[in-house]
N, C-alpha and C positions, 0 to 999 in steps of 0.2 A: 865865598860869597853867599852860598845857601845858608850856612850857619849864622852869618850876620843878619840875614833876612829873618830867620827863625827867632833870633834874639830880639830883634826889633819888634816882631809880632808879640812875643811874650811880654816885653816891657810896655808896649802900647796897650795890650789887653789888661795888664795889671793896673796901669795908670787909670784907664777908663773905669775899671771896677772899684776904684778907690783903694786898691791894695798897694802895699809898698812894693816897688819894682825890685828886681834882682840887684845885687850889689854891682858896683862899677867894675869894669874889666881890671882896673888897677887893684881894687880891693880883692877881687877873685884871684888874681895872680899872687898877691901877697898871702892870701889864705892857702893857696896851693903850696907856696914855698914853706909856710909854717907847717903845713901838714907833712910835707916830705922830710923836714928836718926834725920835727918833734913827735909825729904820730905814726909814720909809716913803718918804723921798726917793729911796732907791735900790731898795728891794724892792717899792714900790708901796703905796698907801694901803690896799689890801685884801690885801696880801701876795701879789700876783699876779706879782711879779718884773718885771724890766726887759723891754722889747720884745726879741724875738729872743735871749732869755737862753740858749738852747742853742747859739749860734754865737758864735765869737770876734768882737770888735768890730774897728775899724780899727787898734787898737794890739796886737791879738793877745791880748786879755784876755777872759775869759768875763764877761759882764754878770751883774748880781745876779740870782740865781735866785728863784723864788717860794718862799714858806714855807707856802703853803696846801697842800691835798691834791694839787695838781698837781706840786709840787716834790718834792724828795728829803730835805728836812730831817728828816722823820719817820723816816728810816732810820738816824739817828745817835743815839747814847746821850746822856743828859743831860750827862755829863762832857765829852764831845767838844764838844757845842754850847756849853757854858759856856766852855770854853777858846777856841773860835773867837770868841765875842763879847768875851771879856776880852783876848785876845792878838792878835786880827786873823787874817786868812787870805789866803793867796795860792793861788789855784787852781793845782794842779800842771800844768795844761795851758796856763797863760798863757805868752806869749812874753817878758813883762817880769818883773822880779824884785820889783816893788813889791807891797805888801799891797793887794789890791783891796777887801778888807773891812777897814776900819780897826779898830784895837784900841780898845776902850771901857773897859778896866780902870782907867784914870785918870779917866774921865768918869762911869761908873756904879758904884754900890755893889754888892757881891755880891748883896744882896737884890733889887736892880733887874735885874741880869742874869738871875737865876733867874725873876723875875716875867715878864720879856719872853719867856723860853723857855716858861714855863708858859702864857702867853697864846697863843703859837703853837700849842700842843697843842689848843686849842679849835677851830682851823681844820682839823683833820685828821679823817678818818673814824674810827669806833670801831675798825676793824681796824688802821688805821695807828697809833692810840694804843696798842693792845695790843702791836703789834710793837715800837714804840719803848720801851714800858715794859719789855719783856723784854730789849731791848738794854741798857737802863739798869741792870738788875740787876748786870751785870758791870762797868759803868762809870758809877756814880752821880755826882750833883753832888759837887764837892769839899767838904770839911768847912767851908771858909769861906762856902759858900752855904747851909748847912743851918741 
């Protein structure tokens, strides 16, 4: 009951401030399922990241970072996060040229990509969500994901 009240307060505050409210419970559940089936094997079942994620591995590649409040995912706008999931990512510090984050654009529908990103937002602090929302005003989800 207490968590429902907190969610109602967050949604009400966001609506009054003209901000987009959090995704629906169904969308968040879908995002959690996508995360568990597609992302958790690398980023951890609780989005805690790979062990030693801040240091290059034996191949000179940066391991999968956390997506919870300890990571840096919250520093990126919706549009950038969407492109990373859709197109894959190669950390610029990697010594190899391969994509260390595979592209999911052929595996996941646009709505699924958005749902998993919206799910990750539930793992961040309110301050991190506000920062990320401000970043996203300049780089929102692409039209295909709306």
